[in-house]
N, C-alpha and C positions, 0 to 999 in steps of 0.2 A: 488611756494609748492610744495612738490612732492606727489603725491597721495597713499593713503595709503587704503590697504582692509588688512583683518584679519581674520583670524580663529584658534577657540580655541581647544589645547585639553584636553580629558579627564584630571580629577584635577589627580593630583600624578603622573603623568606618570614616571615612574620609569626607562625608558627608555631612555629618553636623556639625552645629545644629540646626543651622538651617536649613535642612528637611524635617527635620520634629516641629517645626512652627508652620510648614510647609502642611504636613502632616495633622498636625493640630488642627490649620485652619478646614479642612474639610469636615472635619467633626463640630467645630463650631455653626460653619456654613451650612452644610448640606447633613447633617446628620439622620437624614432619611437611607444616606447610602448604606447605612447600619444598622440603622433601629428602622423597619418595615413596617412598622404600626404607625411612623412619622409620614405625613405628605411635605414636610418644612419646618423651617422657621423663618420667622422675620423679623428683621434687626430693624430696632429703632433708636440705637443711639451708641454710639464712637467716639469714644473720645482719649488722647493720649498725650502723656504726659509726663514727667516726673514725680518719684511718691509721694512728697511734701505738697507737690501741688494738683498732685491727684486728690490729694485730702482736702485742700483746699477749693477745689471745684467742687467736690462732692457734700462737703461740710459746711462751706460759710456762705457760697453763693446764694442758697436760700432758693432756686430756681429751679432744683432736677424734681418735677415732679413726676417724675415717674421710678421713682424709688422711692422705697418707706425707710420711716428712719430708722427702725433697725437694721435694715440692711446696708446704710449711710454709716451708721455706728460699726459696723462688723468692719465693713471696705477701711474706713477711714483709722480705724484701731491698727489696722493691718499695713496700711500705706504711712499710715504717720512716719513709724518707727524705722524709716528704708530712705534712699533718698536712688532707689531703682530705678528704671524706665521703667512704666506702666502703662499700661492700657486697657482701658475697659468694653467692653464690647454688654451692651441688653437684648436678650434675642428672646422674642413669645415663639412658644411651641406650636405646629400644626397640627394636629395628629388625625391621621386617615378617616378615624369614624372621631366623631366630637362625643365624648366620654364625661366631657366636665361642663355642658351646659354653657351658663352664659360665666363661668370663672376663666379666668385667664391664668395658664403658669408661664412664669417666666424664668428667664436667670438668667445673671452680672456675671461675665465673664471677663475676668482680672489677669491679663498675661504679666508676667516677670520677666522681663527679656535678661536679665543683667544675673539671677539666677536660675535661667529656663525652666521655669515653672507656669503653668496657668491654673486657675482657682474657679471652681463653679459654685455658683450660692443663688440657688433657688429660689423664688419665692411665687407666694401663689395673689391674685385680687380677685375679689369676688364681686358679683356685680354691683354695689356702691358704691366700687373703688377703692375697697380698704383693701391692704395690702400685709402680707405676711409673711416675717421669713420662715424657712424651712430648714435651720438650721442643723436638723440631724442627718439631711443629706447632703450637704458639704463634702465635695471632694475637691483634690489634685492629683495633676499630672505633671511629675519633673522627668527632666534628663538630667543624668547624673553620670559624671565622668568617673567611670573606678581603675586606679592602677595605671594611666595613662595609656590604656590600651582597649580598654571593653567600657562601651556604654549603656549603662544603665535604665529601664523606663522603669518609674516606679506609680504606684498609686498610693494616695493616700486618701484615707477615710477620717473626719472627724469626732465620729464617734463608730460604737462599738456593732458589731450584725444584731442586736435586738434594737438599737435606735433606728436604723435605716426603715423607710418603709421605701414603697416599691410598686410601681402599680403596671411596667413595664412599656409607659407610655413616655411622657415628662419625666418621672422616673423608675429608671431601668433596675434591673438586678443589683444587688451589687457585686455577684458571680459573673451576670453578664460583661459588666464591665472589666471586670480579669481577663474573662476567659475569650470574649467576642472582642470590644474596645480595646482593648491594649494590644494583643495581636495583630488587629487589623493597622493601628497607628504605627506600630515597628514596621509592617512592612510598606504602607505608604512611605516612610522616612527614609530606609534602603532603596525604595525604588526610585522615588523623589526625580520624579517626571511628569510634567505635567500633560495630559488630553490633550488627542486631537481635537476636541470639542468643547464647545463653551456648556456650562452647566444647564442643568435640564428647568424648563420653565422659567429662560432668564426672562422674557418678553412679558412676563404674566404676574400678576399678584395671585403668589402661591396661596393665599388662604380662600382669594376668590372661587381659586380653581379647583383647592380639595372641597368646598363647599357645594361646586357645582356639580364635579363625577357624582358624589355619592348621591347627589340629587338624581342624576342620568342614571347612574349604577340600579337604582332602585327602580326607576319608572321602567328602565329599560331590560333588566333582568331575564322576564318571563322569557325573550327573545334564546335564551339558551334552549329552554324546553322543547319548543318547535321548530328549532333549526333545522332545515331542512337538506343542506349541501354534506358533503362528502368530508367537509375541513371543521377542523376543532371547533365547537360553537361556543364554550368558554374562553378561548383566545381570541378569535372572530368579533365576537361580541364586544367582549371589554375592551379591545382594542381599537374598535370602532369608537364605545364610548367615548374611552380618553382622550379619541383626535377632535372629535365633533366637541368633549368640552372646551380641548384648547382652543376650538375656532371659536366658537359660542362666549369665550371669554376677551380672547381677541378680539372680535366684533363691538361686545362690548365696549371697551376699552376705547376702540375706535369711533365709538356711537358718543361719547362722554368727547373725549378731542377733539371731534369735527362739528358736535353738535348735530350730529344727523339727525333728524324727523321720523325717516323711515324706516323700518331694518334691512341690514343689505343682502341682496341678491345673490347669486351662486349658480355656477355649472361643473360639476365634478364630470370632468373628461376620463375616460376608464373605469367608471365606478363601481366592476364586480359587482358584489352581490347587492350594492344598493342602499345599504343598512346606512351608513353616513349621509345619504343622501335623507332617506324615510326619518334619521332623528331631527334632521337641520329644520327638515320642515314642520316637524311637529314642533318644534322649537318656533316657529313663529318667519322663518328665511324662506320668501320665496327662491325657489330654484327646481336643477331637475339634474337627472345622469345622465351620460351615454357610454356606451359599451358596445364592442363589438359582436358579446355574444349573449343573449338574454340567460339568467340562472333562473332556479326551479323557482329560489326564494321570492322573486317579485312578484309573483303572483298572490303573494302572504299578505300585500302593502295595499294601504285603498288606494282610492283615486285621488287624494292627496299629495301623493308622491309619485314624482311624474317620471318614468324611466325608459329612455328610448334604445332601442337596438337599432346600431347606424356602425359602420367602417368611418373611424375619422383620419381625412389626410390633411394636413396643411398645407392651408389653403384659403382664398377670399370666400368659400362656401363654408369655413367653419370659423367664423368671426363672431363676438358679443358685444358690439358696440354698446349694449343694454345692460350689461350683466356688469357689478360691481366686484364679485372674485371669481378666479375660475382655480378649480379646487385639483391638484392631481397626487392621489392618494394612491400607489406603488401603479402609479401610470406608467408602466415598464417604455414600449418604443415613442411613448410622445413625452416621457419625464423632459429631453432638453427641447422640446417646441414649446411647454406652456408658459415661459416666462416670454417667449416669443411672440406665441398668439394670446397672450395678455397686452405687452405692448402695443400690437399692431391694431387690437378693437377697437381700446379707446385709449385716450390719456389718463383716465381715472381707471379703468380696469388695475385692480391689484389681482396678485397671486396665494399662494400655498402650495408647495410640492414637497412632498416626502417620497424619496428617491428609494427606488430598491432596488430591483433588477438594473446592469449598468448598459445604458444605450446610448449610441452619441446620435447626429441627425437623421443618420442615412443606415445605419445597422450596430451591429458590437460596439460598444467602447475599447477601444485599444489601450493600452496602458502606455503610460512615456514616461512614468519615473518611478524605480525600482525604491525611494529612495521612502515611500510614501505608502501605507496601505493601499488595496484597491480603493475602500472603499473611501478613505479620507482624497484620494485623488479625484474620485469622480465628484464626492460631492465641491470639491474645489472646482471642478468643470462647471457643473452647473451652476454653482455662484460667479464664474467668467461668464457663461452664458445670461446671467440674469445683467450683470453688470452692464455688458455691451450691449444688451435690451433695455438699457437703461434706468434701473432699477436703483434706487439704493435700497443694498440687498443687506437683510437679518439672517441669519443661523440659530437657530436654537436648536437642545431635543425635547423628544416626547418622553412622556413617563408610559410604555405601553409593552405587551410584551413581546416584545421583539428586536432582534440585537440591529434592525436598521430602522434607528427611530430621528436620525435628525433629519430637519425639517428646513427651509427656506423659503421665506417670505420675502414677497415686493410689495411694499404700503405706501410707497412715496416715488419719486422720478426725481434723475440725477438731472436734468435739462429742463428748459422753457417749451411751451407748447410753441414758440415761436420756429424752437429750434428740432421740429418732428422730420422734416426733412434731410438735415443732416444724422438726426439720431436712424432713420428708414437706413439713408446709405449706409451705417456704421453696421446693422442689424445687416445685412443683405450681404456685404461683405465679408464675415466672421462665417456666416453658413456656408455659402462660396464657399471660402478657404476650406470647408472640413469635407467634399465634395470629389476631393480630389482620385479615391477608388472607387466612386459611385459613377455607375453609368442612367447619365441622366438628360434631357434634355435641357441644354442653356438657354432656350429659347421659349421654352414653355412659360405661361401664364402663371403654373401655380408653381408657388413659391417651395412647395413640398416635393416637386419633383423629384423622385427615387427614392420616395419614402414606403418604407412595404408598410400597411397595418399586418396585425399580427389574422393567422387564419381562423374564420368564423366558427370552424371546428378545430379545438385544439389538437396540434399532434400530441399524442403520448409520449416520451422521452426517456423514462423512468429504467429500461432496461425490459419493459414488463410485454412490449412487443416483438421478441427479439426472439426467432428459432429457438425451439426445441433444442435442436440437436446442436447449434450454435453454443447454448450454455453448459449443456449438460459436457459439450468436448472441452470449453474453460475450464468448469468446475471441476472433471477429472483430472485434468493437468496441473492446475493447483493443488488439489488431495494427495497428489501421488506427489507431487517436492513436497509437501509437508512431510508427507507420510515417509518418505527418504531420507530426513533430517536423521532422525530415529535412531533408523537401522547400519546408516554412514555411521552413528556413535556406538552401534553395537548391542542396541537393546534387544532384549529379547521376547518374543512374541510368545512364547511358551506361558511365562512368568507373569506377564502383564500387557493390559490393552494398549496399542499402542495408540498415545495421542500425537503423537509427531512433533515437528517444531515449530519455529515462526518464523514468516520472512513477513519484511518490510514490502509495502506495496509497486513501491521502484524496482523492489527485487523479485517479485511476483510479475509485474511489467514485461522484466526482462525475458521470462519465459514463456509467453506468447508471441507467435508470429507477427509481421508488421503488420496484416490484411485486416489480422483479431483486433486490434490497438486503434489502426484506423474507423472503424466500426464502432468500437467501444465511445471513441472519440464524440460520435454523432451524441449521443446520448448523457442527459444532464448526472453528475455523476461520474459518469465511466465505469470505471473497472471496481470502485468502491462500491460503486450502487448494483453491480451485479452480486460479486461478494455477498454483502449485506442482504438483497433481497435472498439470497442461498443462506438464513441464517440457519437453516437445520444442518449443514454441516462445517460453515465454517461462524466464527467470533473475527470479528474486526475492533481493535481497541488500540488507540494511542498510535495509527498506523500501521502496524501491525498484524499481521494475520494467523489467526489459528485452526487446526481444529476446535471442531467442540465435540465438547467432553455431559453428553445428557446425563452422565452421574451425580454430578457435583454439586447440581437444581442452582447452581448460581441465573441470576436476569441473562437475559442477552448482552444486556449493555452497561458498563458500570453504570450503580446509582440508580438502577431504572428495576421500577418491580416487577415481578413477575405475576399477569396475569391469567387467570385461570383458565384452560383451555374450553370454548365451549363445545358442551356435546357431540355438537350436529360436527364437529370439524375433527373429532377421532379416528382415524385410522382411514381418510380419506384422503390420503397421498404417502405412496411406498417410500419407506425406508429406506434411503440412500446408504446407510452404512450395514443395511445389510445386504444388500446387492453388491455394494463394490469394495467398503472394508477387507482387508486380508482375513482378521479375523470377525466379521460380521458385527453386528450389533453388540454392545457393551450389554444394552439393558434384554431383561427375556420378554417376550412376546406381547404379555400382558401388559407390562409395565410402561411398552414403548407407545408413544403418543404417534408413531405412523406406523403404517401396515408391514407385515412381517410375509412376504408374497401374496399372488394375487387372492387365496381363500381369505385371509383376512383383511383384505380391501371394505371400504363401506362407500355408498354413494353419499354426497353431501345432504345438508339438511338446512345451511344455514340460506341465509335471506341472499340472493342476488346480488351483488356490489354493485355500487351506481356508476355510472360514466366519470372517468376522468374530465370530460368536458363542462362536467359540474361545478369543478373545482374554482375556488375564488380567485 
């Protein structure tokens, strides 16, 4: 008997069955979204026909070399008995780490639109091209209407648990399919909305990207151990490895398409830590990086990695006529200028930009469309700049450990070289149209007049430089308000330590004076950052503020792991609750991380924290 799992949709779900098929397509085309051991799949065939026609195509044409005979037999036997509308896809799995050697693991995906079911038929191909059906791992997902009110999502398997083979990559565990995949399909079906952006790596061959990424990751992973910056080494090293992989594969494809004899040259504007420049140079591409501020890690690179400390101002002085590609990787205030600089450098200059912070040509970007997310609106703005600059603009999503992973690529122009004068006039008028609120010299020869590069010494605006009196006043005011909430509810101090109530961030803001709020608005994150910085006193979760109770042993934020306190950090700061809470600290002095009085206070023995100016 087939094994069956069920999940129920909400009653009267009006989006079925269309959204069921949209969800299934995510699993078919982008299985890496759920199965993190996959880099993706390569779809090599797709056909659509009625059941009888499909059986004839598969069974009688004799030209379908990809499918082995036992797979053909299984599919045609299923198809010949029905006249339903069917389609089939053949997909090849691309694992993140190649555990299969020269073997290929594939799957025939058969959609039956009349029965609202999709069947997955796996098979393997060895190094000699011999294919074999993995009948023990055939499974089916079906949408079923129950009692005209409720939809069921069912998982059917052809064999019992004992016959199911699993390796977690091409062959997921049966329990994983039921506990992870089905709930994902259910959620995607009920949401039934397309994303703002395209799928990841849409401009590249995924298989080539996967192989290149593993090669570069192994080659440069040692950087994690010697990373001298204050930033998270794993995040920044592997993120730059992924960006380098993307560019190298993109450029490799371009070399083939254009029959280029030399590897492309590049300039990275706002190169930060310079690791991306280092990797690209080491992989054979001539280039350099420019940034307004030198980083400590620059001294670790050899002489081949060219990095210049210089403020970049958009003007005739910063054009690169001999450079193939301009790169803007989290280039902040330079981001909207990069397509313009590339267009004005030469007709053949291309660009790649990965936007992060939201900047216009002459300052912070101001939102105009509340219907879109701020990020989507900003990506659309950069795409518009690219279009006006004369590029055929492409948008893609990278696979990097960041929420800002949408890139824009300009590989070709939308006009002929003979139309350069008109194209330049269009660029100039567009830039001028966004200067209305900027004090700039209209007759200046610098087309970036009014642009202000960042300061060489970065100004710290994470509330860390606010005066102690200012911070103490805000903390005490907010804590008193939280504690008063339970007093108002009649909680007795004598029976239980007062943990206070909770307030939203908006309610907390209403407690503060206007001058205080204005000063906090100048800091990154404002009020929320200040409260989170004072995590000894407060816990901020889901937009609400609570008094922290150190007795419950919970991590500082949901899902985080509590790190052991370094011995050199114990008792180096006064306990706020011991001094300010009406009932004192809920912990005994010997159990509290913080000092209960001056006699309990110790000097810190931790190493001095590195300057924020070294941050990437």
